[in-house]
N, C-alpha and C positions, 0 to 999 in steps of 0.2 A: 396836566401830566406830577405836578406838584402833590396832588392826591393819589394818585398812580404810588409816584416815589412813597409815598411815607406806607402805604399798605404793602407791599414791599418789602421797605424797612420793618416796619412792624412783624411781618411774616419770618425775618433773618432772625427777629429778637425773640420774639413770643409764639412764634409757632403756628401755623392755619388755624386751629381752631380756635385759639383767647384774639386771635383778629381778627375772625369773623364778629365775634360778639362784640367787641369795641365798633367796628365798622356799623352793625346794625344798633348799637343804641345811640352813633352820633348820625344814622342814617333819616331821613324825614320818613322813609316809608318801614313797614315794620314787617318783619317776616319770622315764624316760626323756628329756633334752631334747636331748643329742648325736645328731642324725639322719640328715643327711650320711653317703653310706658311705665308706671309706677303703681304698685297696687294701693300704696299709704301715700297721703299727701297731709305732712304734719307742717311745714314750713309758711311761716309769713314773713314777708319783707316790706318793711314800709321804707321806700324813697327807693324812686325806679330813675337815677338819673345816671350819668356813666358808670359811678362806681357800682350802686348797686346792680346793676343790668350786666355789666362788661366784665366785673371780678367778681363780686360774691355770686351773681347768678350764673356766671360762666364755671366757677370753679363748685358748686354744689348742683348743678344741670350734667356737669361731666362726671361726679362722682355718683350720683343719684337719680338722673334722668329727671323724668317728670316730678317732684318731689313737693315742687312748691303748692301749696293750695290756695293761695290768695297774697297780693300786694297792692299797696295804696302808697298813690301820692297826691302832693298837695295839687297837681295838677291832672285834672282826670282824663286827659289827652296822655300823656306821659305813661301815667297808671295803665291804662286800657294798651299804648304799645308795649310797655313790659311786660304784662301778662301773658301777651301773644307771643313775642320772643322767648318767654323762659316759661312758657306752657303749663301756667298758672291756671286755675280753675277759674276765677273772678280776680276781679280789679274792687276793692273794697269802697264803699263810698265813706270812709273815714276809717281813718289810723283806730277810734275806739272800735269799731265793727271789727276790724280786722283783730284785735288782742280780744276782743271778747270770744270767738269763734271758738268753741272747745275740742276742735280737731285739730287747732294749731300747737303744737305743743313747741316748736323753736321759732325765737323772735327774732328775726336781723333788721338793726337799725341803720340804715344809712341815708339819712334823710338831712337835712341842713342842719349845723353845729349846734345850737342854742336849743335845739329839741331832743338832743340824744337823754337826754336825764330823764327828763319826764316820760318818753315814752319805755323808758329801761325800767323805772319805777312800776309802771302803767304793765308793764309786764311780766315782772317778778313780781306786785301784788295777785297778777292772775295765776301765776302759778307756771308762769313758762320759764323754760330757760331761754336765756337773753343775750345775746351778740350784740354789739354797739360799736358801731365804726368811733373813730378819735373823734372831739376828744370825746372824752367819757363827763363832762362837765368844765361849764366855762366860766362859771362862779365859784366862790367859795360856799356860799350858800347850796349850789344843785350839787355840789362835792358831797357835804354833810348829808343832805335828803336821800344822795344815791346810797354813801357810807351805810346811813340806817336803812335803807331797802335791803340791800346787799345783804345785813347779817342777818337779817330776819326771816329772808326768802326760802322757800323750802327745795329752791333749783339754782343753779349757778348764774353767774352771768361775767361774759368774755368779753377783753377789748379788744379792737380791730389794728394795735400798735401791731405791725407785721414785721418788721425787720428782725425782733428777736428770734421768727420762726425761719428766714431766709437759710438756707443750706450754707451760705458763707460763715454766718454767725452762728450755729450748729456747729461746723465746724472748726471754726476756731476755737468754741468753747470746749470741744475735745482737746485740742491744741494743748490749751494751756493748763487741762486738768482739775479736776474738784480742788476749791477751797485754795487759788493760787494767790501766791502772796505776793506782795509790795504795791507799788503804788501804780497806775492805769495813767496812759497817755493817750487820748483819742481826740483824731482831729477830723471834722468832714465837712468839706466843702462840696455846696450842692449847687448844681444850678437849675431853679426853680421856674414854673410859669409866671408869665406875666397875668397879671390879674389886674384888670382894668377898673376906674374907679366907681361906676355904677352896680360891679359886680356883688352879688350878697355875700361873700364873705368880707367885705368892707363895712356892712352894716355893724355898728357899736357890738350892739348885742351878738356876735357873732364870734366875740373873743379874741379879733384881731389874729393875724396870719400866724401868729406865735400858738396859739391853738389850732390854728388849722393845717399848717404846715409843719413849721421847726418844732411843735410837742414829738414826730416822730425821732427826731436824731436827739433830744432831751430824754425822753424816753430811752434809746437805746443804749446811752451812757448810764443811764440808773438800771438796766437790763446786766450792763456786763459788771457794773460796780457789784450788784447782787451776786456775781460768779466766787468774790471775796464774801464781801458782806458789805453794805454799804456803810459811810460813814455817816458823822455825828453834822459836822458845818458844813455850808458850801458860799464860796466865797463868790461873787457875780461881779463881771462886766460887762458893758454892752455899749457899743460905737457903731452909731450908725453915717449911710455916707450923706444921709439929707434928712434932716430934722423934720421935714413934712411930710416925709414916708418913712416914720420909726422903725415899720415890722418889713420892710424891703430894703434889700443890700444893706443888710447888715452884718456885726461881728459877735458873738458874744463867746466870753470865755470866763471859765467854772473852774476853781481851785477847791479842796479839800484839805480836811485837816487827817487827812491818811495820804496826802503828797499825791493825791491824783488831779490830773489837768486835761481840762475839755476844752474845744475851742468847735466853734459851728461858724460856718460864712455861708450864708444864703445871701446869693444873688440871683435876681430877675431883670437883667436889663435887656434882655430878648428872649423870644421865645422859643427855646429847644424843641429843635423838628423831632427829633426823637421820645420827647417828654422829659418827665426829672431826670439829671445825672447826675449820679454823686459818685465821690470818689472818699473812699474811709480810710484811715492809717492810724494804726493801734503799737501800741507796744508794753510790756509788763513782763519785768525780768529778762530773760534771752530770748522772752516772743515777740517777735517784729512780724508784723500782718500789715496788708495791703492791700484794700478789695477796688477794684475797679466797676464800678457801677451794678455790683451784683451779677456780674458777667464773667470775669475772671478773680482771682486773688493769690496770693504768694504770700506764703510764710517760710519765713528764717527761724531756727533754733540752733544756735550755733552754728556749728559746719553745716547742719541739714539745711537742704534748701527743697521745698516743694511746693508745687502749682497746680492751682484747678481751672476747672471751667467749666461754666453752667448754663447750659441750654437746655429749654427756654431760661431767658434772664428769671432768675428766682430772688424775687427781695420780701419774700417769705407770706405773699398772698394767699395761697393756697392752704399751707397750713393753719395760718392764721384763721382763715375763714371755714375750716373745717374743727375747730377746736373744739366745739358742744359734741362731737361724736368721737373723738381722739381717744384713743385709752395710754393708760399709762398717766408719768406726773404730766403737771399740769403751770403754768405760771401762776405764779401765786397773786391774789388779786392784791392784797395789801402791798406788794410792789409798784401793781398798777395805779395804786391811789396813792401812793409817795412820790412818783412822777409826776403824778397831773397835778400835785402838789408845787414842786417843782416847775411847772409849766406855768400855773397862774401867777406863781412867783414872778415870772419874767415877764408873764403879760402885765402885770400891775408896772413891772418897771419901764415898761414901752410907754404904757399911758399915764405913768404920772412924771414922764421925761427922766427919769432916773440912770444913772452910767455905772454907779455901784452899788452893791446891796451885800447881804447876805442874810442866811436863813438856816436854824438848826433844823432839820428835816422832820427829825423823831420827834422833837417837841412840837413842831406843826401837826401832827400826825396824831399825838396824844391831844392836842388842843381841839381838831378836825374831832374825835373821837368824841371827846366831851360834848361838844357843842348838838353832834348828831345824836348824843344819847336824851337830851333835853327835848327833841323832837317830837 
């Protein structure tokens, strides 16, 4: 009965189409969901887990039909299932085989976090347009190598931080207008998934839950600051409920030299029935905003009050997934690199047991670029 209730609840949140893909990705049986034919198949996907199939696969096949040429997963059974659901021609026997396929022009990466960088570099070096899910790197060395590859590449690279592409955040940007003045106050309360001790997220090499989850909201903070211009200095404070679980049930606070303040509370005390749930509060100048799980938003500007409802729920996954095919202005890759530096700095705080820290982000970026130039 709970499974039926969950399916019905998902339909009410995401609509029938995306719910079908979510069910298919979780089901032990496989059945095709990409029906519409496509004369050209030029997309490859590495990683056929829940996100690769139910999010990336859903939005790509909904937009383009059967455009996915090949998929790969370290588990051949998972790859075979993903290929069937997405209507791919083949399930490649290795990532190298998929990347070497000269018919593939667009490479999507949704594998385990520690593998993103190397796959992305290989794709760029092979002349592919690359979309890599977050995090873009789990170590400074990875980020330096990716920075080098991105600057040398003939094709662009995109990151899967989706929240800046949500209708709520894009609408908020329009409300505050270009180059808004003054400090930003941003607070994010996130009820996240319970992650078991033996889950691959817990592998030390995967960058902790900071890279895996918290990076979304740290990146959102950097993106919102970029509307005005990023500050120089970030002062950080980290408080955990249990030192034995340093990346679960924690509160992160960041203040900057431009009067900005950011708080992130990530709690995972029980599994949320509808998936991750988040509440975001924002203020800059006379603009006050509350976003309720990317389903509703209220904005106050002085005496003016406006409300929005977003259905299906729009956390930005669609426009994020379609970045390689978008026309017009795109998110700056340099902005993504800066947010990645901040994410890695917080990751270090968790690993080293630090409660306070400070980083001059542009100096760290210059050092990274200098290191990258030597590689």
